[in-house]
N, CA and C atoms of all chains as a GROMACS GRO file, in nm:
protein
  645
    1MET      N    1   3.132   9.898   7.134
    1MET     CA    2   3.161   9.764   7.082
    1MET      C    3   3.250   9.777   6.957
    2ALA      N    4   3.352   9.693   6.950
    2ALA     CA    5   3.442   9.702   6.834
    2ALA      C    6   3.370   9.652   6.708
    3LYS      N    7   3.398   9.721   6.601
    3LYS     CA    8   3.335   9.681   6.474
    3LYS      C    9   3.398   9.550   6.426
    4ASN      N   10   3.314   9.458   6.377
    4ASN     CA   11   3.368   9.333   6.326
    4ASN      C   12   3.445   9.360   6.198
    5LYS      N   13   3.562   9.301   6.188
    5LYS     CA   14   3.642   9.323   6.067
    5LYS      C   15   3.585   9.240   5.953
    6THR      N   16   3.580   9.301   5.836
    6THR     CA   17   3.535   9.227   5.719
    6THR      C   18   3.658   9.168   5.653
    7THR      N   19   3.662   9.038   5.648
    7THR     CA   20   3.780   8.972   5.592
    7THR      C   21   3.738   8.866   5.491
    8GLY      N   22   3.835   8.806   5.430
    8GLY     CA   23   3.810   8.699   5.333
    8GLY      C   24   3.939   8.674   5.256
    9SER      N   25   3.929   8.595   5.153
    9SER     CA   26   4.047   8.565   5.071
    9SER      C   27   4.012   8.582   4.924
   10LEU      N   28   4.112   8.615   4.845
   10LEU     CA   29   4.090   8.632   4.701
   10LEU      C   30   4.163   8.522   4.625
   11ASP      N   31   4.099   8.469   4.520
   11ASP     CA   32   4.168   8.368   4.439
   11ASP      C   33   4.228   8.433   4.314
   12THR      N   34   4.296   8.353   4.235
   12THR     CA   35   4.366   8.405   4.117
   12THR      C   36   4.270   8.473   4.020
   13ASN      N   37   4.156   8.408   3.996
   13ASN     CA   38   4.063   8.460   3.897
   13ASN      C   39   4.008   8.598   3.935
   14THR      N   40   3.976   8.616   4.063
   14THR     CA   41   3.921   8.747   4.104
   14THR      C   42   4.025   8.857   4.082
   15LEU      N   43   4.149   8.826   4.117
   15LEU     CA   44   4.254   8.928   4.102
   15LEU      C   45   4.285   8.956   3.955
   16LEU      N   46   4.280   8.852   3.873
   16LEU     CA   47   4.304   8.874   3.729
   16LEU      C   48   4.194   8.959   3.668
   17ARG      N   49   4.069   8.930   3.704
   17ARG     CA   50   3.959   9.010   3.650
   17ARG      C   51   3.973   9.155   3.694
   18LEU      N   52   4.015   9.174   3.819
   18LEU     CA   53   4.035   9.309   3.873
   18LEU      C   54   4.140   9.385   3.792
   19LEU      N   55   4.250   9.317   3.759
   19LEU     CA   56   4.362   9.383   3.692
   19LEU      C   57   4.344   9.392   3.540
   20LEU      N   58   4.274   9.296   3.481
   20LEU     CA   59   4.262   9.295   3.336
   20LEU      C   60   4.140   9.371   3.286
   21GLY      N   61   4.033   9.367   3.363
   21GLY     CA   62   3.912   9.440   3.324
   21GLY      C   63   3.846   9.387   3.199
   22ASP      N   64   3.877   9.260   3.162
   22ASP     CA   65   3.816   9.204   3.042
   22ASP      C   66   3.669   9.168   3.065
   23VAL      N   67   3.632   9.151   3.191
   23VAL     CA   68   3.490   9.133   3.225
   23VAL      C   69   3.457   9.248   3.322
   24PRO      N   70   3.419   9.364   3.267
   24PRO     CA   71   3.406   9.485   3.349
   24PRO      C   72   3.320   9.468   3.474
   25LYS      N   73   3.211   9.394   3.463
   25LYS     CA   74   3.122   9.377   3.578
   25LYS      C   75   3.196   9.306   3.693
   26GLN      N   76   3.276   9.205   3.656
   26GLN     CA   77   3.350   9.131   3.760
   26GLN      C   78   3.460   9.219   3.820
   27ALA      N   79   3.526   9.298   3.736
   27ALA     CA   80   3.632   9.388   3.787
   27ALA      C   81   3.572   9.485   3.888
   28GLN      N   82   3.454   9.538   3.855
   28GLN     CA   83   3.389   9.633   3.947
   28GLN      C   84   3.348   9.564   4.077
   29SER      N   85   3.299   9.440   4.067
   29SER     CA   86   3.258   9.367   4.188
   29SER      C   87   3.376   9.346   4.281
   30VAL      N   88   3.491   9.310   4.222
   30VAL     CA   89   3.609   9.284   4.305
   30VAL      C   90   3.660   9.416   4.366
   31GLU      N   91   3.657   9.521   4.288
   31GLU     CA   92   3.703   9.651   4.340
   31GLU      C   93   3.613   9.695   4.456
   32LEU      N   94   3.483   9.674   4.443
   32LEU     CA   95   3.389   9.710   4.548
   32LEU      C   96   3.413   9.624   4.673
   33LEU      N   97   3.439   9.496   4.649
   33LEU     CA   98   3.466   9.404   4.761
   33LEU      C   99   3.590   9.451   4.840
   34ILE      N  100   3.693   9.492   4.767
   34ILE     CA  101   3.816   9.539   4.833
   34ILE      C  102   3.786   9.666   4.912
   35GLU      N  103   3.710   9.754   4.850
   35GLU     CA  104   3.675   9.881   4.915
   35GLU      C  105   3.600   9.856   5.046
   36GLN      N  106   3.514   9.756   5.045
   36GLN     CA  107   3.429   9.733   5.163
   36GLN      C  108   3.494   9.638   5.266
   37SER      N  109   3.608   9.582   5.233
   37SER     CA  110   3.674   9.487   5.324
   37SER      C  111   3.782   9.557   5.405
   38ASP      N  112   3.807   9.502   5.523
   38ASP     CA  113   3.917   9.555   5.604
   38ASP      C  114   4.047   9.486   5.567
   39GLN      N  115   4.039   9.356   5.543
   39GLN     CA  116   4.160   9.278   5.516
   39GLN      C  117   4.124   9.160   5.427
   40LEU      N  118   4.205   9.137   5.326
   40LEU     CA  119   4.182   9.021   5.238
   40LEU      C  120   4.312   8.943   5.223
   41GLU      N  121   4.299   8.812   5.235
   41GLU     CA  122   4.416   8.723   5.228
   41GLU      C  123   4.448   8.691   5.082
   42VAL      N  124   4.576   8.700   5.046
   42VAL     CA  125   4.619   8.657   4.912
   42VAL      C  126   4.736   8.561   4.934
   43SER      N  127   4.715   8.434   4.901
   43SER     CA  128   4.818   8.334   4.930
   43SER      C  129   4.933   8.340   4.829
   44ASP      N  130   5.044   8.278   4.867
   44ASP     CA  131   5.160   8.271   4.777
   44ASP      C  132   5.122   8.201   4.646
   45ALA      N  133   5.042   8.094   4.659
   45ALA     CA  134   5.004   8.015   4.540
   45ALA      C  135   4.927   8.103   4.442
   46VAL      N  136   4.841   8.189   4.493
   46VAL     CA  137   4.762   8.277   4.406
   46VAL      C  138   4.854   8.374   4.331
   47ILE      N  139   4.951   8.430   4.402
   47ILE     CA  140   5.042   8.524   4.336
   47ILE      C  141   5.123   8.454   4.228
   48ILE      N  142   5.170   8.336   4.259
   48ILE     CA  143   5.250   8.260   4.161
   48ILE      C  144   5.164   8.223   4.040
   49GLU      N  145   5.042   8.180   4.065
   49GLU     CA  146   4.954   8.145   3.952
   49GLU      C  147   4.923   8.268   3.866
   50MET      N  148   4.906   8.384   3.932
   50MET     CA  149   4.881   8.507   3.855
   50MET      C  150   4.996   8.536   3.760
   51VAL      N  151   5.118   8.520   3.811
   51VAL     CA  152   5.235   8.546   3.726
   51VAL      C  153   5.235   8.451   3.606
   52PHE      N  154   5.207   8.322   3.631
   52PHE     CA  155   5.204   8.225   3.521
   52PHE      C  156   5.099   8.262   3.416
   53VAL      N  157   4.982   8.300   3.463
   53VAL     CA  158   4.874   8.331   3.368
   53VAL      C  159   4.908   8.457   3.288
   54LEU      N  160   4.958   8.559   3.356
   54LEU     CA  161   4.992   8.683   3.284
   54LEU      C  162   5.104   8.659   3.183
   55GLU      N  163   5.194   8.566   3.218
   55GLU     CA  164   5.307   8.538   3.128
   55GLU      C  165   5.269   8.441   3.016
   56LYS      N  166   5.208   8.331   3.053
   56LYS     CA  167   5.186   8.221   2.956
   56LYS      C  168   5.053   8.227   2.883
   57VAL      N  169   4.955   8.294   2.940
   57VAL     CA  170   4.824   8.300   2.874
   57VAL      C  171   4.805   8.436   2.806
   58TYR      N  172   4.849   8.543   2.875
   58TYR     CA  173   4.828   8.678   2.819
   58TYR      C  174   4.956   8.741   2.761
   59TYR      N  175   5.066   8.671   2.772
   59TYR     CA  176   5.194   8.711   2.711
   59TYR      C  177   5.238   8.853   2.747
   60LEU      N  178   5.221   8.892   2.871
   60LEU     CA  179   5.271   9.023   2.915
   60LEU      C  180   5.421   9.016   2.939
   61GLU      N  181   5.488   9.128   2.919
   61GLU     CA  182   5.632   9.133   2.948
   61GLU      C  183   5.653   9.127   3.098
   62ARG      N  184   5.771   9.082   3.138
   62ARG     CA  185   5.798   9.065   3.281
   62ARG      C  186   5.783   9.195   3.360
   63SER      N  187   5.828   9.306   3.301
   63SER     CA  188   5.819   9.432   3.376
   63SER      C  189   5.673   9.468   3.403
   64MET      N  190   5.586   9.439   3.307
   64MET     CA  191   5.443   9.466   3.325
   64MET      C  192   5.382   9.372   3.429
   65ILE      N  193   5.428   9.248   3.425
   65ILE     CA  194   5.376   9.149   3.522
   65ILE      C  195   5.414   9.194   3.663
   66VAL      N  196   5.538   9.237   3.678
   66VAL     CA  197   5.585   9.281   3.810
   66VAL      C  198   5.503   9.402   3.858
   67THR      N  199   5.476   9.496   3.766
   67THR     CA  200   5.394   9.612   3.804
   67THR      C  201   5.255   9.567   3.849
   68ASN      N  202   5.199   9.470   3.777
   68ASN     CA  203   5.066   9.417   3.815
   68ASN      C  204   5.069   9.357   3.955
   69ILE      N  205   5.170   9.276   3.981
   69ILE     CA  206   5.174   9.209   4.112
   69ILE      C  207   5.202   9.312   4.223
   70HIS      N  208   5.286   9.411   4.192
   70HIS     CA  209   5.311   9.515   4.292
   70HIS      C  210   5.184   9.592   4.327
   71SER      N  211   5.095   9.607   4.231
   71SER     CA  212   4.971   9.680   4.261
   71SER      C  213   4.888   9.603   4.364
   72ILE      N  214   4.902   9.473   4.365
   72ILE     CA  215   4.834   9.392   4.467
   72ILE      C  216   4.910   9.401   4.600
   73LEU      N  217   5.042   9.378   4.592
   73LEU     CA  218   5.123   9.375   4.715
   73LEU      C  219   5.119   9.508   4.789
   74SER      N  220   5.109   9.618   4.714
   74SER     CA  221   5.117   9.749   4.779
   74SER      C  222   4.983   9.795   4.836
   75ASN      N  223   4.878   9.719   4.806
   75ASN     CA  224   4.747   9.759   4.860
   75ASN      C  225   4.741   9.720   5.008
   76PRO      N  226   4.721   9.818   5.097
   76PRO     CA  227   4.728   9.787   5.241
   76PRO      C  228   4.621   9.689   5.288
   77LYS      N  229   4.517   9.667   5.208
   77LYS     CA  230   4.413   9.573   5.251
   77LYS      C  231   4.449   9.427   5.220
   78MET      N  232   4.549   9.409   5.138
   78MET     CA  233   4.588   9.272   5.101
   78MET      C  234   4.685   9.217   5.205
   79ASN      N  235   4.650   9.106   5.261
   79ASN     CA  236   4.740   9.041   5.356
   79ASN      C  237   4.816   8.934   5.279
   80CYS      N  238   4.941   8.961   5.249
   80CYS     CA  239   5.019   8.867   5.168
   80CYS      C  240   5.166   8.873   5.208
   81ASN      N  241   5.242   8.785   5.146
   81ASN     CA  242   5.382   8.767   5.182
   81ASN      C  243   5.468   8.874   5.112
   82ARG      N  244   5.448   9.001   5.151
   82ARG     CA  245   5.512   9.114   5.081
   82ARG      C  246   5.663   9.108   5.080
   83GLY      N  247   5.719   9.085   5.198
   83GLY     CA  248   5.865   9.090   5.213
   83GLY      C  249   5.931   8.991   5.119
   84MET      N  250   5.878   8.868   5.117
   84MET     CA  251   5.941   8.767   5.033
   84MET      C  252   5.919   8.797   4.885
   85PHE      N  253   5.797   8.834   4.848
   85PHE     CA  254   5.769   8.855   4.706
   85PHE      C  255   5.842   8.976   4.647
   86LYS      N  256   5.879   9.071   4.731
   86LYS     CA  257   5.956   9.182   4.677
   86LYS      C  258   6.087   9.128   4.618
   87HIS      N  259   6.153   9.041   4.695
   87HIS     CA  260   6.279   8.982   4.647
   87HIS      C  261   6.255   8.886   4.531
   88VAL      N  262   6.148   8.808   4.540
   88VAL     CA  263   6.116   8.713   4.433
   88VAL      C  264   6.093   8.789   4.301
   89LEU      N  265   6.019   8.897   4.308
   89LEU     CA  266   5.987   8.973   4.185
   89LEU      C  267   6.110   9.045   4.130
   90ASP      N  268   6.196   9.093   4.219
   90ASP     CA  269   6.320   9.156   4.172
   90ASP      C  270   6.401   9.055   4.090
   91LEU      N  271   6.412   8.933   4.144
   91LEU     CA  272   6.488   8.828   4.077
   91LEU      C  273   6.420   8.788   3.946
   92TYR      N  274   6.287   8.773   3.949
   92TYR     CA  275   6.208   8.734   3.832
   92TYR      C  276   6.225   8.836   3.718
   93GLU      N  277   6.226   8.963   3.754
   93GLU     CA  278   6.238   9.067   3.651
   93GLU      C  279   6.380   9.073   3.594
   94ALA      N  280   6.477   9.046   3.681
   94ALA     CA  281   6.616   9.058   3.637
   94ALA      C  282   6.664   8.936   3.559
   95GLU      N  283   6.610   8.819   3.588
   95GLU     CA  284   6.661   8.694   3.529
   95GLU      C  285   6.556   8.628   3.442
   96SER      N  286   6.561   8.657   3.312
   96SER     CA  287   6.456   8.607   3.223
   96SER      C  288   6.458   8.455   3.206
   97LYS      N  289   6.571   8.390   3.242
   97LYS     CA  290   6.576   8.244   3.226
   97LYS      C  291   6.513   8.171   3.344
   98LEU      N  292   6.485   8.244   3.450
   98LEU     CA  293   6.425   8.180   3.568
   98LEU      C  294   6.274   8.202   3.568
   99SER      N  295   6.202   8.093   3.602
   99SER     CA  296   6.056   8.107   3.613
   99SER      C  297   6.023   8.165   3.750
  100ILE      N  298   5.899   8.204   3.767
  100ILE     CA  299   5.858   8.259   3.897
  100ILE      C  300   5.873   8.152   4.006
  101VAL      N  301   5.851   8.024   3.971
  101VAL     CA  302   5.867   7.918   4.071
  101VAL      C  303   6.013   7.905   4.111
  102ASP      N  304   6.102   7.910   4.012
  102ASP     CA  305   6.246   7.905   4.043
  102ASP      C  306   6.281   8.017   4.142
  103CYS      N  307   6.234   8.137   4.110
  103CYS     CA  308   6.267   8.254   4.194
  103CYS      C  309   6.210   8.238   4.334
  104ALA      N  310   6.086   8.188   4.344
  104ALA     CA  311   6.022   8.172   4.474
  104ALA      C  312   6.092   8.063   4.557
  105VAL      N  313   6.124   7.953   4.493
  105VAL     CA  314   6.188   7.842   4.565
  105VAL      C  315   6.324   7.886   4.620
  106LEU      N  316   6.398   7.959   4.537
  106LEU     CA  317   6.528   8.008   4.581
  106LEU      C  318   6.513   8.105   4.698
  107GLN      N  319   6.415   8.193   4.686
  107GLN     CA  320   6.395   8.292   4.792
  107GLN      C  321   6.346   8.227   4.922
  108TYR      N  322   6.258   8.124   4.910
  108TYR     CA  323   6.215   8.050   5.029
  108TYR      C  324   6.336   7.992   5.101
  109ALA      N  325   6.426   7.932   5.023
  109ALA     CA  326   6.545   7.870   5.082
  109ALA      C  327   6.628   7.976   5.155
  110ARG      N  328   6.640   8.092   5.093
  110ARG     CA  329   6.719   8.200   5.156
  110ARG      C  330   6.651   8.250   5.282
  111VAL      N  331   6.521   8.278   5.274
  111VAL     CA  332   6.448   8.333   5.388
  111VAL      C  333   6.452   8.235   5.507
  112HIS      N  334   6.438   8.106   5.476
  112HIS     CA  335   6.436   8.006   5.584
  112HIS      C  336   6.576   7.956   5.619
  113LYS      N  337   6.675   8.026   5.569
  113LYS     CA  338   6.815   7.990   5.595
  113LYS      C  339   6.839   7.842   5.569
  114SER      N  340   6.783   7.795   5.458
  114SER     CA  341   6.795   7.653   5.422
  114SER      C  342   6.870   7.636   5.291
  115THR      N  343   6.971   7.716   5.274
  115THR     CA  344   7.055   7.700   5.156
  115THR      C  345   7.168   7.603   5.190
  116PRO      N  346   7.224   7.532   5.094
  116PRO     CA  347   7.196   7.546   4.952
  116PRO      C  348   7.063   7.481   4.912
  117LEU      N  349   7.009   7.535   4.805
  117LEU     CA  350   6.894   7.473   4.741
  117LEU      C  351   6.952   7.374   4.641
  118TYR      N  352   6.907   7.248   4.648
  118TYR     CA  353   6.959   7.148   4.554
  118TYR      C  354   6.869   7.141   4.430
  119SER      N  355   6.931   7.148   4.314
  119SER     CA  356   6.852   7.146   4.191
  119SER      C  357   6.939   7.099   4.074
  120PHE      N  358   6.872   7.038   3.974
  120PHE     CA  359   6.941   7.002   3.850
  120PHE      C  360   6.923   7.111   3.744
  121ASP      N  361   6.852   7.218   3.783
  121ASP     CA  362   6.824   7.325   3.688
  121ASP      C  363   6.949   7.412   3.671
  122LYS      N  364   7.010   7.404   3.553
  122LYS     CA  365   7.139   7.471   3.531
  122LYS      C  366   7.126   7.623   3.545
  123ALA      N  367   7.018   7.679   3.490
  123ALA     CA  368   7.000   7.826   3.497
  123ALA      C  369   6.988   7.872   3.641
  124LEU      N  370   6.915   7.795   3.719
  124LEU     CA  371   6.895   7.831   3.860
  124LEU      C  372   7.028   7.825   3.936
  125VAL      N  373   7.103   7.720   3.912
  125VAL     CA  374   7.234   7.705   3.978
  125VAL      C  375   7.324   7.824   3.940
  126LYS      N  376   7.323   7.857   3.811
  126LYS     CA  377   7.410   7.964   3.761
  126LYS      C  378   7.373   8.101   3.819
  127LYS      N  379   7.243   8.126   3.832
  127LYS     CA  380   7.198   8.260   3.873
  127LYS      C  381   7.182   8.277   4.024
  128SER      N  382   7.212   8.173   4.101
  128SER     CA  383   7.179   8.177   4.244
  128SER      C  384   7.288   8.235   4.333
  129ARG      N  385   7.396   8.277   4.276
  129ARG     CA  386   7.511   8.330   4.353
  129ARG      C  387   7.556   8.231   4.460
  130GLY      N  388   7.559   8.105   4.423
  130GLY     CA  389   7.610   8.002   4.514
  130GLY      C  390   7.507   7.945   4.610
  131ASP      N  391   7.385   7.995   4.608
  131ASP     CA  392   7.283   7.943   4.699
  131ASP      C  393   7.212   7.820   4.645
  132CYS      N  394   7.238   7.786   4.519
  132CYS     CA  395   7.176   7.667   4.461
  132CYS      C  396   7.287   7.583   4.398
  133VAL      N  397   7.286   7.453   4.431
  133VAL     CA  398   7.391   7.365   4.378
  133VAL      C  399   7.330   7.234   4.328
  134THR      N  400   7.403   7.169   4.240
  134THR     CA  401   7.358   7.039   4.190
  134THR      C  402   7.392   6.932   4.294
  135PRO      N  403   7.297   6.844   4.327
  135PRO     CA  404   7.328   6.742   4.430
  135PRO      C  405   7.428   6.638   4.382
  136MET      N  406   6.835  11.867   4.477
  136MET     CA  407   6.810  11.824   4.616
  136MET      C  408   6.715  11.922   4.684
  137TYR      N  409   6.618  11.869   4.757
  137TYR     CA  410   6.521  11.954   4.826
  137TYR      C  411   6.527  11.926   4.976
  138LYS      N  412   6.500  12.030   5.054
  138LYS     CA  413   6.498  12.011   5.200
  138LYS      C  414   6.354  12.021   5.249
  139THR      N  415   6.319  11.939   5.349
  139THR     CA  416   6.187  11.948   5.409
  139THR      C  417   6.203  11.921   5.558
  140THR      N  418   6.104  11.962   5.637
  140THR     CA  419   6.115  11.947   5.783
  140THR      C  420   6.010  11.849   5.833
  141ILE      N  421   6.050  11.763   5.923
  141ILE     CA  422   5.954  11.666   5.978
  141ILE      C  423   5.887  11.727   6.102
  142THR      N  424   5.753  11.712   6.112
  142THR     CA  425   5.682  11.767   6.228
  142THR      C  426   5.684  11.667   6.343
  143SER      N  427   5.631  11.709   6.461
  143SER     CA  428   5.629  11.620   6.576
  143SER      C  429   5.541  11.497   6.549
  144GLN      N  430   5.448  11.510   6.453
  144GLN     CA  431   5.361  11.396   6.420
  144GLN      C  432   5.417  11.312   6.304
  145GLY      N  433   5.534  11.346   6.261
  145GLY     CA  434   5.598  11.266   6.155
  145GLY      C  435   5.560  11.308   6.014
  146THR      N  436   5.490  11.420   6.003
  146THR     CA  437   5.447  11.465   5.870
  146THR      C  438   5.559  11.543   5.800
  147ILE      N  439   5.573  11.517   5.672
  147ILE     CA  440   5.666  11.599   5.593
  147ILE      C  441   5.591  11.655   5.472
  148SER      N  442   5.640  11.762   5.415
  148SER     CA  443   5.579  11.819   5.294
  148SER      C  444   5.664  11.782   5.174
  149ILE      N  445   5.596  11.746   5.067
  149ILE     CA  446   5.668  11.723   4.942
  149ILE      C  447   5.666  11.855   4.866
  150PRO      N  448   5.783  11.906   4.828
  150PRO     CA  449   5.787  12.035   4.760
  150PRO      C  450   5.694  12.039   4.638
  151ALA      N  451   5.631  12.155   4.619
  151ALA     CA  452   5.532  12.171   4.513
  151ALA      C  453   5.587  12.132   4.376
  152VAL      N  454   5.713  12.165   4.354
  152VAL     CA  455   5.771  12.135   4.223
  152VAL      C  456   5.773  11.983   4.198
  153LEU      N  457   5.797  11.905   4.304
  153LEU     CA  458   5.798  11.759   4.288
  153LEU      C  459   5.655  11.703   4.278
  154ARG      N  460   5.562  11.766   4.353
  154ARG     CA  461   5.422  11.721   4.345
  154ARG      C  462   5.372  11.738   4.201
  155LYS      N  463   5.412  11.850   4.143
  155LYS     CA  464   5.369  11.878   4.006
  155LYS      C  465   5.437  11.781   3.908
  156LYS      N  466   5.568  11.766   3.929
  156LYS     CA  467   5.646  11.680   3.839
  156LYS      C  468   5.592  11.537   3.837
  157TYR      N  469   5.559  11.483   3.957
  157TYR     CA  470   5.516  11.344   3.966
  157TYR      C  471   5.364  11.327   3.971
  158GLY      N  472   5.292  11.438   3.960
  158GLY     CA  473   5.146  11.430   3.954
  158GLY      C  474   5.081  11.388   4.084
  159PHE      N  475   5.140  11.421   4.198
  159PHE     CA  476   5.080  11.388   4.327
  159PHE      C  477   4.967  11.488   4.354
  160VAL      N  478   4.850  11.437   4.385
  160VAL     CA  479   4.738  11.528   4.412
  160VAL      C  480   4.688  11.506   4.556
  161THR      N  481   4.619  11.607   4.608
  161THR     CA  482   4.569  11.602   4.746
  161THR      C  483   4.482  11.478   4.768
  162GLY      N  484   4.508  11.407   4.876
  162GLY     CA  485   4.428  11.290   4.911
  162GLY      C  486   4.475  11.161   4.846
  163GLU      N  487   4.571  11.173   4.756
  163GLU     CA  488   4.619  11.053   4.687
  163GLU      C  489   4.700  10.966   4.782
  164LYS      N  490   4.686  10.833   4.767
  164LYS     CA  491   4.763  10.740   4.849
  164LYS      C  492   4.902  10.722   4.788
  165LEU      N  493   5.003  10.728   4.872
  165LEU     CA  494   5.140  10.708   4.826
  165LEU      C  495   5.199  10.587   4.896
  166MET      N  496   5.300  10.529   4.836
  166MET     CA  497   5.370  10.417   4.898
  166MET      C  498   5.503  10.467   4.952
  167ILE      N  499   5.538  10.422   5.073
  167ILE     CA  500   5.669  10.454   5.130
  167ILE      C  501   5.744  10.323   5.147
  168GLU      N  502   5.854  10.312   5.081
  168GLU     CA  503   5.930  10.189   5.081
  168GLU      C  504   6.062  10.210   5.155
  169ASP      N  505   6.096  10.111   5.238
  169ASP     CA  506   6.223  10.118   5.310
  169ASP      C  507   6.324  10.030   5.240
  170THR      N  508   6.415  10.092   5.168
  170THR     CA  509   6.516  10.014   5.094
  170THR      C  510   6.656  10.046   5.147
  171GLY      N  511   6.658  10.096   5.272
  171GLY     CA  512   6.784  10.149   5.324
  171GLY      C  513   6.779  10.300   5.311
  172LYS      N  514   6.706  10.346   5.209
  172LYS     CA  515   6.668  10.486   5.194
  172LYS      C  516   6.515  10.484   5.187
  173ILE      N  517   6.453  10.597   5.212
  173ILE     CA  518   6.307  10.600   5.202
  173ILE      C  519   6.267  10.641   5.062
  174VAL      N  520   6.185  10.557   4.999
  174VAL     CA  521   6.141  10.584   4.862
  174VAL      C  522   5.990  10.609   4.863
  175VAL      N  523   5.947  10.723   4.811
  175VAL     CA  524   5.804  10.755   4.805
  175VAL      C  525   5.759  10.742   4.660
  176SER      N  526   5.651  10.667   4.638
  176SER     CA  527   5.602  10.655   4.500
  176SER      C  528   5.451  10.649   4.498
  177LYS      N  529   5.396  10.667   4.381
  177LYS     CA  530   5.250  10.661   4.366
  177LYS      C  531   5.205  10.516   4.379
  178ALA      N  532   5.099  10.493   4.453
  178ALA     CA  533   5.045  10.357   4.464
  178ALA      C  534   4.969  10.326   4.336
  179PRO      N  535   5.001  10.212   4.271
  179PRO     CA  536   4.929  10.183   4.147
  179PRO      C  537   4.780  10.170   4.174
  180ASN      N  538   4.705  10.226   4.084
  180ASN     CA  539   4.562  10.226   4.099
  180ASN      C  540   4.507  10.117   4.005
  181PHE      N  541   4.408  10.042   4.051
  181PHE     CA  542   4.360   9.927   3.971
  181PHE      C  543   4.304   9.970   3.835
  182ALA      N  544   4.238  10.086   3.833
  182ALA     CA  545   4.181  10.132   3.706
  182ALA      C  546   4.294  10.163   3.605
  183ASP      N  547   4.402  10.223   3.656
  183ASP     CA  548   4.518  10.250   3.569
  183ASP      C  549   4.579  10.120   3.518
  184MET      N  550   4.587  10.021   3.609
  184MET     CA  551   4.643   9.892   3.569
  184MET      C  552   4.559   9.830   3.457
  185ARG      N  553   4.428   9.840   3.469
  185ARG     CA  554   4.340   9.782   3.366
  185ARG      C  555   4.364   9.849   3.230
  186LYS      N  556   4.378   9.982   3.234
  186LYS     CA  557   4.403  10.054   3.107
  186LYS      C  558   4.534  10.007   3.045
  187MET      N  559   4.638   9.998   3.129
  187MET     CA  560   4.770   9.955   3.078
  187MET      C  561   4.762   9.813   3.021
  188ASN      N  562   4.694   9.725   3.094
  188ASN     CA  563   4.685   9.585   3.051
  188ASN      C  564   4.604   9.571   2.922
  189GLN      N  565   4.497   9.649   2.910
  189GLN     CA  566   4.414   9.638   2.790
  189GLN      C  567   4.491   9.682   2.666
  190LYS      N  568   4.584   9.777   2.685
  190LYS     CA  569   4.666   9.819   2.572
  190LYS      C  570   4.769   9.711   2.538
  191ALA      N  571   4.824   9.648   2.643
  191ALA     CA  572   4.935   9.555   2.623
  191ALA      C  573   4.891   9.416   2.577
  192ILE      N  574   4.772   9.375   2.616
  192ILE     CA  575   4.729   9.238   2.582
  192ILE      C  576   4.661   9.237   2.446
  193LYS      N  577   4.715   9.152   2.357
  193LYS     CA  578   4.663   9.150   2.220
  193LYS      C  579   4.530   9.078   2.213
  194LYS      N  580   4.520   8.968   2.288
  194LYS     CA  581   4.397   8.889   2.278
  194LYS      C  582   4.356   8.839   2.416
  195PHE      N  583   4.235   8.870   2.454
  195PHE     CA  584   4.184   8.818   2.582
  195PHE      C  585   4.119   8.683   2.557
  196VAL      N  586   4.178   8.582   2.617
  196VAL     CA  587   4.121   8.447   2.599
  196VAL      C  588   4.062   8.404   2.732
  197PRO      N  589   3.958   8.321   2.728
  197PRO     CA  590   3.903   8.272   2.854
  197PRO      C  591   4.010   8.193   2.928
  198TYR      N  592   4.019   8.216   3.056
  198TYR     CA  593   4.122   8.148   3.135
  198TYR      C  594   4.058   8.052   3.234
  199LYS      N  595   4.111   7.931   3.239
  199LYS     CA  596   4.063   7.834   3.338
  199LYS      C  597   4.173   7.815   3.440
  200SER      N  598   4.133   7.792   3.565
  200SER     CA  599   4.232   7.772   3.670
  200SER      C  600   4.328   7.661   3.628
  201GLY      N  601   4.455   7.687   3.641
  201GLY     CA  602   4.555   7.585   3.607
  201GLY      C  603   4.617   7.605   3.469
  202ASP      N  604   4.557   7.689   3.384
  202ASP     CA  605   4.611   7.710   3.249
  202ASP      C  606   4.755   7.760   3.251
  203GLY      N  607   4.781   7.854   3.340
  203GLY     CA  608   4.915   7.911   3.347
  203GLY      C  609   5.017   7.808   3.390
  204PHE      N  610   4.981   7.730   3.493
  204PHE     CA  611   5.071   7.624   3.540
  204PHE      C  612   5.093   7.521   3.430
  205ALA      N  613   4.984   7.485   3.363
  205ALA     CA  614   4.995   7.382   3.259
  205ALA      C  615   5.091   7.427   3.149
  206ALA      N  616   5.079   7.552   3.107
  206ALA     CA  617   5.168   7.602   3.002
  206ALA      C  618   5.313   7.598   3.047
  207HIS      N  619   5.334   7.632   3.175
  207HIS     CA  620   5.470   7.630   3.229
  207HIS      C  621   5.525   7.487   3.232
  208VAL      N  622   5.442   7.395   3.280
  208VAL     CA  623   5.488   7.255   3.294
  208VAL      C  624   5.521   7.197   3.158
  209ILE      N  625   5.435   7.224   3.059
  209ILE     CA  626   5.461   7.171   2.924
  209ILE      C  627   5.591   7.230   2.870
  210GLU      N  628   5.608   7.361   2.891
  210GLU     CA  629   5.728   7.427   2.839
  210GLU      C  630   5.854   7.374   2.907
  211LYS      N  631   5.846   7.357   3.039
  211LYS     CA  632   5.967   7.320   3.112
  211LYS      C  633   5.994   7.169   3.112
  212TYR      N  634   5.888   7.090   3.128
  212TYR     CA  635   5.909   6.946   3.144
  212TYR      C  636   5.851   6.862   3.031
  213GLY      N  637   5.780   6.926   2.938
  213GLY     CA  638   5.716   6.851   2.831
  213GLY      C  639   5.817   6.794   2.735
  214LYS      N  640   5.768   6.700   2.651
  214LYS     CA  641   5.859   6.636   2.554
  214LYS      C  642   5.902   6.738   2.450
  215LYS      N  643   6.025   6.730   2.410
  215LYS     CA  644   6.076   6.821   2.306
  215LYS      C  645   6.092   6.743   2.176
   0.00000   0.00000   0.00000
């Protein structure tokens, strides 16, 4: 008989506790949960919220934030939008004037072949290499 | 530049000098990335990430869901 897969989903708070270790007991619980699970879902919204919290609440530098998110994306047990976020994070790290949402929205448009992205955001238009225009 | 041979099972050896240089140890998980070239790197370990973050973060404040979004919205769309 095939073994039942242990699955579930992780929210922003569980992943932050895992990476920050400010509440050691919670970090250990999440690490144990990952160890005992076969597959865990991490949604796009969770990744984006993590970036916001690391940037706006904990004031980490972008390069550190990207390393943190990569540690999640590279874990084979995490089921997440790896392909897209690799490009989103490259753009986020390279362009300090763009927020993670700007980078994700632009990348969504590119991945879904739905460019141009229409926006009044001057920085986004400027940094999009022609994929974002003012309506 | 180093040369290595691929086996019928797809296994390759990383030269000892590089294992030592990059601290690769037996049983360690590595990441293989396809960027047009194959890139092999150490998979970040959560315990290492915690150590790095604890050094980098000056103050740990309690976080409530939505705090990060709220700070972004105020910064980007709030009154100036």
